[in-house]
N, C-alpha and C positions, 0 to 999 in steps of 0.2 A: 518612802512608801505611802500609798494612798491612805489618807486618814480614815476614810469610811471603812476600808478593809480592816485596818488596825482596830477600830472601834468594834466592828462586827466580831472579830476574833476574840477580843476581851469579853464581850457580852456572851458569846457562845461558851467560853470556858468558865465564866462566873456562874452562869445559870444552868449549865448542863445542856446547852443548846446544840444545834446541829449545823455543821458546815459541809457543803458539797466538796467532793474531791478536788474539783477545779479551784474552788476558793482556797482550800487548804494548801494546794500546791502553789497558788499565786501568792499567798501570804507567807507561809512557812518556807516553801521551796525557794522563793525569791530571796528571803533573808539568809537561808543556808547557802545558796549559790554565791551570794555576794560576800558572805563571810569567808568561805573557802577561797574565793578569788583574791580577797585582800591578803589572806595568809600566804597563798601561793606567790603573790606579788612580792611580799616581804622576803620569802624564801629565795625567789629569783634574784632579788637585789643582792642578798648576802652571797649567794652562789656565784654571781658575776664578780663580786669583789674578790672572792676566794680564788677565782680562776685568773686573776690579774697576775701574769708572770713577772711583771716589773716589781711587784712587792710581795714576796712569798709569805711573809709573816703578817700581812695586813689584818687577817681575821683576829689576831690577838691584840690589835690596836684598839684604843678607845674610839667609839663611833664618832665620825666627823659630824660637825654641826649641821651640814646640809643633809646628810643621811638621817641624822636624828630627827630633824623636822619632818622628813618624809615618813619615817616610821611612826612618829607620834600622831600624825594626821591619819595614817592607816589604822592605827589602834583606836583612835577616837571614832572613826567611821565604823569600826567593827562592833563597838559597844552597843550602838543602836540596833544592829542586826541581831546581836546575841540576846538583847532584851526581848526582841520579838519572839525569838526561839525559846525564851524563858529558861535559859540555862545559866543560872546565877553564879555557880562556881567558876564557870568560864569567864564571866564578867569580872570576878575578883582576880582571876589570873591575868586578864588584860590590864586591870588597874595596877597590879604589881609590876607588870612589864613596863607600863608607862612611867611609874614611879622610878624604876631602875634606870630607864632612859634619861629621865630628867636629872638624875644625880650626876650625870656627865662622867661616870666612872665605868660605864658598861662597854664591854668589848663586843665586836661583831659575833664572836663565838658564843659569848654569854647570852646575847640576844637571840641567836639561833636556837639555843637550848630552851629558852623561854617560849619561843614559837612552837617548838616540838612538844613541849609540855602542854601548851594551849590546845594543840590539835588532839592530843590524847585525852585531855579533859573534856573537850567537846564531844569526842566519840563516846566516852563513857556516859556522859549526861544524856546524850541523845539516845543511847542504847537503853536507858532506863525509862524512856517514855513509850507507853503503849497506846495504840489507837484501836478503837472498836469500829468496825465497818458495818454500816446498815445499808442493805441494798435499796435501790430506788423504790421498789414495790412497798417496802415497809417503812420508809422514811416518813410517810404521811401519818402513820400511826404514832410516831415519836413526836412529831411537831406539826399538828394539823393546821391548815389555814383557817378552818372554822371549827367550832365544837364538834367532837366526834359524833354525838347523837343529835346534833342540830341545835339551833339557837333556842327553839321553843323548850326543849328539854332542859337546856342550861339555865334558862330564866325561871322555869317552873320548879325545878328541883336543884337549887343551888348547892345544897349540902352533898349532892352526889358528884359535883363537878370534879373535885379532887380525885375521887376514886376512879372516875371514868378516864381522866387524864393519865393517871398512874397505870390503869389497865392497858391503855394504848401504848405507853412507853414499854411496859413489860412485854407486850405482844411484839413490838419492834425489836426488842432485845432478846427475844426467844426465851423469856422467862414465863413459860406458858401457864404453869400452875399458879404462879403469883398473879398473872393476869386474871384468871378465873376467880381467885379469891377477892381481888379488888372489885370485880363485877358483881359478886354476890353481896358485897357491902353497898355498891352503888345502887342496886335495885331496891333496897329497903325503903327509901323514901317514897317510891312508887307504891309499894305494898301499904305503907302507912297512909298514903292519901286515899287509896281505895277503901281501906278499912274505915277511915274517918268518915268518908262520904256515905258509907252504908251503916254507920252507927256501931261499928265493931271496935272493941277495945284493942289497942295495939301494944301498949306498954307491957313489957316483961312476958309477953305470951310467945309461945313457939309458933313457927310458920304454919305448921299443920293445924293447930288450933285456930289460928287467925283465918286461914283459908277455908276451913270447915264452916266457920261462922259467916264468912263472906258468901260462900256457896248458898247457905241457907237464906241469907238476906237477899241474894239475887233471885232465888226462887219465889220469894214473897213479893217481889216487884209486880204490880198489876193484880195481885190477889186481894182478897178482902182483908188479909192480915197486915198488909204493908201499905206504904204510901202509893197512891194511885194517881199518876200524872197522865195527861192526854197522850203523851209520847212514851208511855211506859214500855212499849215493845222495843223502841230504839235504846232506851235506858238499859233494859235487861240484856239486850245484845251487847252493848258496850261493856257493861260490867262483867258479863259472863265470859266474854273474850279475854278481858284483862285477867280475870281470875284463872282461866284455863292456861294462859301464858305463864303466869306466876307459879301455878302448881307444876307445870312442866319444868320450870327452872329449879324449883325445890327438889323434885323427885330425881331429875336427871343429873343435876350438877351441884346444887347447894349442899345437900346432905353429905355428898362425897368429898367436896372440896373443903368444907369447913370442919370436917371430922377426920382428916388425914386418911381417908379411905381410897383416894385415887390420885393419880398424877396425869397431867394433860400434855399432849404434844401440841405442836403449832396449829395443825389442822383443826383439832377439837377446840382449842382455845379460841380460834377465830370464829368457829361456829357458835360458841357461847357468846362471844362479843356481839355478833350480828343478831342473835336471838334476844339478848338483853336490850340491844338498841331498839328492836322491834316493839317489845312490850313497853319500854319507857316512852317511845314516840306515841304509842297507842294511848297510854294513860294520860300523856300530856295534852291530848286533844281536848280533854275536859277538866282535868284535875291539876291541882298544884300542891306543893309540899305544905302540910299543915303548919300554921304559925306556932311557935313555941311559947308557952306561957299563957 
């Protein structure tokens, strides 16, 4: 087996990563096909021996040295394939069959029963493995090539990265309400940065209180009561747009998602995803996550 494919398979299963159907078939399918072929070959050898009319009772004889070497090689080859398939009880069954062969007391009939047992064990173990299929359209949400909301947002709001990634995975896996919940947590650093920039206290205050104070601070930009910069109109536009986006998120989704008032389907969850991305990209144009401490 190609080492890079094997490594990719291991990484995907350890990290909850994603494999395409072609890769899965190439890795797992090849191992399964090879193992079945090896077992069928052993079956064929035993069947051929049993059909030898010259020796009716040969299947009850101890396996000949030449046949034993063939069977041991085939069993050893199958262990590698079974390890790729990650069916460990079948590997144990192969090890037991090899040990029985090496004892030089195993008959053809006894070995045939071991092969039948191995086939059943493989079938049982493979039946216990489930695969979740993600269509191509949603695979990018599960494992994006770049940060979902862009590099700028990822750099400016690092504490939101985990929530954004989890929101994407939930969207790909059709866990729509969970996706929205992660998004509501992801957007908080953007609200915090906006409040901090305008001198509004963020800690332990509710969203409604914070946004009311932000709205008041925005209205004061350019007036005699607030800071007056030469480009105050651009400042006011930037902050008022950010505040409007955040209030929409609060009223339309956050209050309902965080207080068990609503459930979301895929279409609505994706709409929330795109809206949160819009506001965080907007805030990231000027602001960054406030430093702690």
